[in-house]
N, C-alpha and C positions, 0 to 999 in steps of 0.2 A: 504494500500500500504506500503510495507516494502522495504527499500533501503539498499543495501550492498555496502560498499566500499572495495577495494582490493579483488574482487571476485575470483582472481586467486592466492591469497596468501595462506600462510600456514593454516590460520584459515578461511579466507573468502570463500575459495572454498568449505569447508565443510559446512559452514553456508548456502551458496547458495543451495547446494545439499539437505540439510535437509529441507529447506523451500519448495523446489520443491516437495519433498516427502510428505510434510504436506499439499499439495494442493495449495500452494501459488505460484504466478508468481512474483518473486521479480524484482525490478528495480535494476540493477547493474551498478555502475559507474566504467568504465574500460578504461585503456589507450589503450590496444590492444585487441579488441574483438575476434581476431583469437585464443587467448589463453584460451577462455572460455571452460569449460568442457561440458556445456549443453546449447548451444546458442539458441536452439529452445524452451527452457522452461523459458526464462527470457526476460525481456525488457532491452536491453543493451543500455546504453548511453555512447558513446565514449567521454571521458573528462579527462583532466589533473587536478589532485586534487589541484594543485597550482593556478588554474584559479578560482578566487573567484566568479565572476559573472556566469560563466558556471556551476559551481557546484551548486550554488543556483538555477539556472534555471532547472537543472537536477532533483532537489528534489521537484519540484512543486507537490503538492498533496500527499506528503509522510506523513504517520502517524507514522512510526517507522523507526529508522535509526541505522544501525550498522556502527560505525565510527572506522576505523583503520588508525592511522597516519603512513605513510610509514617510514621505518627505515632511519635515517638521519646521522648516524655517519661517513659516507664516504663523506658527503658534507663538504665544507670548514668551515662552522660554524653550527654544528648540532643543538644546542639549538635555534639558530635564525630560523632555518628551522621549528622546532617544533612550535615555536610561530607563524610563518606564517601559517602553516597548521591549527593551533587552530583558528586563525581568520577566515579562510575559512569556517571551520565547524560551528563556532558560527554564522557567517553571514547567512549561509544556514538554520540553525535551527530557528533563529529568524525571518528571512524573510518569511519562509514557515509555521511558527507555528507548527513545528514538535512536536508531543505530547510526544513521548518516544524516548530516545536515549540510546543505549548501547555502551559504549566506552571501547575499548581494552587497558587497562592500564597494570601495572606491580606491582608485589610485590616490595616494596621499595619506591613506590610513596608516601606512607604515611610520609616518612621522610621530604618531601618538599624541600630537598636540600642536596647536598653532594653525590649524587649517579649517577653522570655522565649523560648518555643519559636518564636515568629514570627521571631525573629532568624535562626534556621536557614533559614527560607524566604527571608528577605531576602538572606542570603549565597548561597543557591542561585540566586536571580535573577541576581546579579552573576556567579556562576561560569558559568552557562549562556550569558549574553550574550557571553562571550568566545569561544564556539565556534559558536553557533547562527547560521546565515545569516539566519533570521527567527524571531522568538520573540514570543509573547504571554503575558504574566503575568496570570492571572486572580486579581484581588485580591478574595477572597470574604468575605462577612460571616459572622456566627455561624450555624452549622448548626442548623436546626430539630431534627435527629435527636439533638443533644446532650441534649435533654430526655428522650429514651428511657433515658438512663443515670441519670436522677434519679427514676425511678418511685417508689422508696421515699420520697424526700423529698416528692414530690407527694402520696402517700397519707397522709403524716404532716401535710400541710398547711403545710409550711415549706420554702422554697428558700434555703439558705444561700449567700451570694455575698460577694465582697469589693469589688464595685463599689457605688457609691451606687445605691440601688434605683430612683431616678428618672433614672439616666444612660441616655440613648437611644443605640442603636447599630444598625447594619444586621443584620437576621436574614434568612436565606435557606434555601430548600428545596434540598437537593442535586440534585434532579431538574432544577431550573431552571439550576443551574450546568452540568449536563451538556448542556442544550440550547444554552447559549452556547458551550461547548467544542466541541460537535459542529459547530455552524455554522462555527467557525474552522477546524476540521480539514478540512471539506469545501470550504472556500473557498480556491482556489489564488491568488487575486489580491491578495496582500499580502506585503510584505517589511519588513525592518527590525525595530525593537523597538517593541512596543506594550504598554500596560497597560490592561486591561479590568476595571473593577470590576464585581462582581456583588452588588448591595446588597439584593436581595429587594424586596418591594413597599413597605415602610415601615420607618423606624427605630422600634425598640421599647425600652422600659425593662423591667427585671425586674418592676416594678409592673404594667405593661401585661400582661406574660406571665402573672403570677399571676392577674390578673383573668380572662384568657381561659381559663386552666386551671380556675378556680373555676366559670365558666359551664359548661364542658364536662363536668366530673366531678360537679358538684353538691356538692362538698366545698370549703369555704373554703381557699384556698391563699394564703399570704403570702410575699413576698420579705423575707428578713431579712439585713441586712448583718452580716458577721462581721468583727471587727477583724483586721488583717493578722497580728498576732502569735498570735492564737487559731487562725487558719487554719494558720499555719506550724506551730504546736505539734501540731495535729491530724494534719497530714501527716507530721510527724516520728514521731508515735506510730504511724502506719500503716506506718512502715518506709522512708519515702522519704529519700534523701540530699539534700544541699544543692543539688546541680546539678538534680536532678529537681524539687525544690520551686521553685527560681527559674524553671525552664522553665514550670512549670504556672501559678504565681502571676503571673509577669511578663506573661502574655497579657492579664491584666486590669489589674494595677497600672500597666503601661506605657502603657495607652490611656485612663486615666480622668482625666488632668489636662490638659484643654484640647485633646485630640486631635481633629482633623478629617481625615477621609479625603482623600487627594490628589485623587481623582476625585469630582466632585459627583454628586448624585442627579439623573439626567435620563433621557431615553428610552433611552440606550445602556446604562445601569447598573441600571435598575429591572426586576425580573422579576415575574411575575404571582401566583405561588402565595402565599396568605396563611397566616399561622400559625394562624388560626382554622380554616381548611380542613385543615391538616396535623394539628392536634389532633383534629379530628373523625374523621379517618381512622386515627390511630395511637395516640391516648390513650383510655383507657376513657371512653366517653360517659356522660352522666347516665343512670342507670337509671330506668325508669318507676316511679312510685309504686304 
């Protein structure tokens, strides 16, 4: 029995579909079953991931778990939320003796501090290691789908960021993360603690991304670095508190000064889908003249 959390999320929905195609009927923990893509092929348990006892009960009899902590930077205290979710997951794993856990973490978690919201994932890694008989942390790169939240910026032709525009980092398609996760979930021949980076096909800078977007849309797009204080002031004006701002900005500011991922890029960490292909599928293509 394989359980999947956030089965309607960017990665979880692909993990669910891949397990179904592999002949597995996964148990999915979902807040709103109406949003499931394949409701007839899963065992759905409607549950809130903040409910410790309900989550533990939902995982009875589970052999392998895909755990995703819902993003928390819009909560009043993001890191406190991460700690609370970690306790829910740890309780469920320990109470049910779940043999294998695959945890969706992030590049930067290896720093163990100073990386904003990623610090919550780092702390979750450490908490789950204390109870999970076998665990794999997926240290994922920057999601392609984050660009979909910047459509207005793309249409305006300017991508505001607080990283140096030529700073290269791993970018990855969530579907490729799901493929790695599904392989781990289906493989019973591993034990202990593992870290599996998912770096996408290549490291890209925001200048690279802007160039690809310009080609695809036919509209010039430029990456523009925003000073930290200007970004902070804008987020304050939008109503975010200091904890929220630190969580959001820290994911960039904590990784821009000489950071190198713990896992190198090699055959085990490189995935195939290119950002060019993703943009062609999901961002408005160049219209014919």
